[in-house]
C-alpha positions, 0 to 999 in steps of 0.5 A: 049596261044592256041599254048601252050595248044596244045603243052602240050596236044601233050606232054601228048599224047606222054607220054601216048603213051610211057607208053602204050608201057610199060606193067603193069603186073597183077598176083595173081588176087582175087575176093571175096564177103562177106556181101554185099561187093566185094573185089578185089585183085591183084599184080601189077608189075611195073618193066617194067615201067619208070616214069620221076623224075618229073612226076606221073602215076595214075593207077586206077582199075575200075569195069565195065559192059556195061554203069556201071563203078565204080573206085576203090582206085587209085595207084599213081606211082611217079617219085623221085621228084614228090614223094617228092612233094606228101609227103609234101601234107600230103595225105594218104590212110586213108585221100584220099583213094589212094596208093602212091609209088615211082618208082625206074626205072630199078628195079623190083617193085610190089605192092599187091593191095586190094580194097573193094567196096559195091557190086551192082547187075550189078557187078556179071558179070562185069570185072576189068580193069585198067585206066592209066593217065599220062597226068593228064586228070583224069580217066574219060577222059581215061575210054574208053581206059581202059585195061581189066584185068580179069572178075568177075563171081559172079553169082552162076553156073546154076544147071539145076533142070527141072520142071516136071508134075505128072499125077493124076490117074483116080479114079476107080469107082469099084476096081475089082481084081482077083486071078487066078490059075491052078489045075491039078486034077487027075481023074480015067479013064473016071470018073468026080467025085473028089477024094480028096485023089487020087494021087496028088489031096490033093496038088492041092485042098489045092492050090485052098482052099488057093486061095479062103480063101485069098479073103474070109478071107479078111475083105476089099474084097467082092467075086463077081464071082468064075470062073472055066474052065475045059480042057481035052487033045486031047487023045481019041474021041472029044465027050468023052473029051467034056463030061469029060471037062464040068463035071469035071469043074462042079465037082470042082465047087460043091466041092468049094461050099461045102467048103464055104458059099458064098453070094447070089450075088456071081456068079459061072461061069463054062466053058469048052474046050474039048481039049486043042490044044492051050496048046499043041502047046505051050508045043511043042513050048517050048519042045526039041523033035527031031520031034518038027517041024513035030508035030507043023506042024500037030497041026497048020495045019487047015486041017483036021478040024475034031480034031479026024482025026488031033489026028490020024495024031499025032498017026501015025507020025513016027510009033507012037513013037512020040505019046508015048512021048506026052502021057507020057510027054505032055498030062498030063499038058493039063488036067487041070482046070483053076480058078479065084476068082474075087472080089472087094475091098472097097475104103480107106481113105488116112490114111488107104492107108498109112498103107496098102501101106507098108503092102498090097499095092495090095489093093490100086488103083493108085489114092489112092497111088497118094493121099498118095504121096501128103501128102509127100514133093515132092522129099522126100524119102517117096514121091519117094517110093510111085511111085516106089511101084505103078509102081511095082504093075501096071508095064504096066500102062502109068500113073504109069510109067510116075510118076515113071519116074518123081521120077527117074529123080528127083533122077538122075536115068536117065536110069531108067527114060527112061525105064519107059518113054518107057511105059508111053504112049503119053502125054504132061507130058511125053514130058516134062519128056523127055525134062528133061532127055535131059536137064540133059544129056546136050542135050540142043538143043533137050530139047528146041525142045521138050519144045517149043510146050509145052508152049501152053499146059495149063497143062504143060505151066508153067513148060515148060517155066521155063525149057526153062528159065533154058536152057537160063541161062545155056547157058549164064553162 
């Protein structure tokens, strides 16, 4: 009996080996999921398989992943005599969940296979394999020798959505603001009183009045200081110019005081600079004068320290021809009065700030704008607009640039985000944003390097950890 079993086993193994030498081809592979059910479809091509008349080949597709395996409906490929015996049993797909086919050796033969099975979580990254049984051992006995057919990839593609961290701007204790201007008033020679109708004075004085009125008429503003600084050109003696610069500034201050009623707390600060040599250097640097280099050399030379002697060198350069150009084209712009109206703006409620954001945003602090943003859904159009307005009004502020960079990243505007990050200072939130840009550009290694140290930073640890997990999943897909 023992010898007989060994003979049967040997014969079965030989039959299996013979079948394995023949190829069952698979094409038209299909995988679909719907309402918790997984559908596996394929076309099995048995054209190269020979089945003896009295034997069967059982082909069982299986879904496998690691130690998990699920058999699907088998396909029984019968020889001629075996098919007759099978039909006598009365077995059908409806009663036993199996397909039975008669194999006609030497002829092309295909079968459109379809199977449905409940979807399990482990199947999302599994494979479909084929177990063949010619010896009657059962598919369990041969599962370790299954032939892989095609993978199942049901997991949704990982779309990187980096988590970011916005910074709350520090609230201003006092919202101090200022509007500035430069007036080129014309005065009669060696005189200091203002003549409102003299030459270009009507236009210049109107500009000054408009500047002051813009603050004076603002119901939210309180003027704290009017600052005026008078300048004279280097033409003439320094002592005379000092007198002119100081008293022309005072004249402008008196003119302004007569126009408006200011609060007792409003300060008037009067300053003067007898000769605007710094302005002269700037004007020359931007000019196209043929002797520009020689003129600048005189202006920049610390010697002589006596400014009257320095002006004398300008007068004598090139026989005085250059100085005539200075008198005509350069010096008039050096006779000016700079002014500033400094004021404070009261704080606003969130509802007031919402309205002002689109009508007069310069009245708002960064903190007030941030509070407005918190009333909108993160990532929404309104949310992004707040930070875009903030960075336009505060273009050099690190916090406004960081937050604007974050909204640009969320909108996929990576180049714009990089420009903002260049002005965002140094912070964990900035590094998190830089890592987000790297993630979206596909630079996952660099993103990991930026994120790794942030896991220990309490401010951004959760976001950094979440981004690292996204990177891990992206690499595994």
